[in-house]
N, C-alpha and C positions, 0 to 999 in steps of 0.2 A: 504494500500500500504506500509506504513511504517512498519507494523507488518510483512508482508511477507518478507520485506528486512531484518528485524532483525532475523526472523526465518532462512533465508538463511545463514546469517552470523553465527548464532549459529551452524547450520548444518556443515558449513565449518570448524569451530573451532573444533567441535567434530571429524570430519574426520582427521584433522591435529593431534589432540591428539592421535587418534587411530594409525595413521601411526607412530608418534613419539614413542609411547609405543612399537609398534611392532619392530621398529628399535633398540630401547634400548635392548629389549629382544633378538633380533638376535645378537647384538653386544656382549652381555654377553655369549651367547652360543658359538660364535666364539672364544672368549677369553678362555673359558673352553676347547674347542676342541684343540686350539693351545697349551695349557699347557699339555694336554694328549699326543699330538704329540711330543712335546719336550721331555717328559719323555720316550716315546717309542724309540725315536732316541738315547737318552743317554743309555738306556738299551741295545739297539742293538750294540752300539759302545763298551760297556763293554764286551758283549758276544763275539764280533769279536776279540777284543784285547786279551781276555783270550784264545780263540781258536788259535790265532796266536802264543801266547807264547808256547802253547803245541806243535805246529808244529815245532817251532825252537828247543825246547828241544828234540823232537823226532829226528830231523835232526842231532843234535849233537851226540845222541846215535848211530844213524845209521853210522855216520862218524867214530866213535870209533870202530865199527864192520867192517869197510872197505867198506862202501857204496860209490858209485860214485855220481857225481853231478846229472847225469840222474836219479839215484835211488831217490835222494832227491826230484827232481821235480815230479816224478811219485808217490812216496809214501807219501810225506808230503804236496803236493799241493802248493809247492813254485814255484815262477817264477825262471827262470834260473839265473838271476842276484842275487836273494836272496840266492839260493843254492851255487853259486860261492862265495859269500861274507861269508857265514857261513863256507864254506870249507877253505877259506883263514884265517878266524879267528881261526879256529881249528888248522891249520898248524902253525900259529903264536904262539898260546898258547903252542903247543908242543915244538917249538923252545925255548921259554922262560923257560919252565920247564926243558929242557935239560941243559940250562946254569946255573940253580940254584940248 
């Protein structure tokens, strides 16, 4: 009777060890996946910011060629507020260069 009780306890301890080991392994995998996800998000942000810079540069070029705000929205993928802001900045820069 005592031996059966001891075997049952050993069995339970082995099961707990297996579960703990599996949990640790799963935790490590989750940490690795989280690191990869964070790197992917950072790269995506870099790509989007680079693309955004190109759109703004293109918008300035189009304004110099006489484009309208609607042209900037359709050709550069800007929202109207961004296009208006770039247009205002361009006008201000023209005024400043006229005075100097």
